Residue, then its C-alpha position, 0 to 999 in steps of 0.5 A: m247217703c241213705e238212712l236206715l231204720g230197724m226195730s227189734a222187740n219182745v212183743p208185737t210193737d208198732i213203729v209209727f213214732s220212729f217211722t214218722g220221724l224218719m219219713q220227714r228226712g225223705g225230702r223235708t228235713g233231709p235230702h233223701r228224696d229217691g224212694w223209701g221202703i219198710g218191711f214188717y215181719e208178721g209170723r213167717g210173713l213179711r209185709i213190705f211197703q215201698d215207693p220210689r217217691a220222696s217219703s215226705e210226699s208219699e201217700v203210701a207213707q201216709l197210709v203206713q203212718r195211719y195204719p199202726i202195724k205191730s211187729e217184732v222185727v222191722i227194717g226201713h230205709i230212705r234213699q238218696a240215689n248214688v248207684g242205680q236209677v230212681e225206680l221201684a226195683n232199686t228201692h230198699p229193703f230187698v227180700r229173698e227166700l232162703w230155707g223157707q224164710n224171708w230174708c230182708f236187707a237194707h244198706n246205706g253207703q257205696l261200694a266202689g268197683f263191686t263185682p261179685a261172683a255169679g251165684f244162685y241169687h241175682p239182683v233185679g235192679d242195678t244197685d250195689s246194695e242189692a248186689a251185696f245182699c245177693d252175694l251175702l246170701n250166696r255165701v251163706r247158701s254155699t257154706f251151709r246145706e241146711p239152716p245153721l244155728i245163729g252162732q255158726l252163721l255169724p262168722v259168715l255174716i261178719a266176714a262178708c260185711t268186712d269184705y264189703r266195708r273194704l270197698g267203701v261205706f257199708n252200714a246195713l240191717l239184715s233179718n230172717g224174722e227171728w233176729l236182727f243183725s246190724f253192721c256199722s261202717t260209718k254211722l249207726a245208733h240204737i236205743t233200747r226202751r224198757a220200764p220205766f218208760g217215759p216221753a220221747q220227742l222227735k227231732d224232725a217233727e212236732v210229735c211227742v209220745d209217752f211210752q208209759a201209756e203205750t206199753t206194759p212193764n215187760d216190754v223191751v223195744t230196741v230201735i236202730a237208726t242211722e242218726p238218732l230220731t229223738a231229741n230228749e233220749q240218750w242213744t248209743t252210737y256204734t263204732s266203725g266196724e261194730w256189729k250187733l245181733w238183736r233178738g226180742g229187743e235184747l242184745q244177743a251178741a256184739g263185736r268189731a270187725l277184725d280189720c278195724 
């Protein structure tokens, strides 16, 4: 299985601390050696770093760790290949343009016998993950002729994720740069950090940070991961079929798929 990393914050924030922990699981403290990627939204732009090499050995990953990019929405992924070759085209996160926005997606799990209908969006690689992303965007595009309000969009996203979940394991993160949508099939957890901030210790590396020295009293930052990344903080675990929508670090909406 792969692992996911997401962040939603109310101010541009760097994710170097969490990213450092996740990268260790890509071949050092975990088996996810088949590539990694991370996307940082910056205004309307999306800065993507990807490498089909193990993240713990990747010079590109080391560059990202030395280069604290600040963003309000981040999606990251480390891969243990089950479907598709180990190559750049199959490396998450995947990106497509819709309504003048960069939509970014990462998935962990497998979908058995997934054969989506043809549509406007087509996969470039040969993973079930990218096929699901294209199918989801095709559903959204065919349902709405213009950008919908998030309240109108959510039922379409939830219905699609519920369908994919019936085919296997579907843990996913999706964003258009304004919000971050998360869906849990088996494993996902989050932590929201706000004042008063304190120290945090990574599970997978001898790294500790005092967030009080790095933040202001008004900062709100939510980090989402497949498995908790720190050893001394209380993470909240998603239940099977649970979805959550984040904006500016705060929970905007949540629920559970009806077939759960």
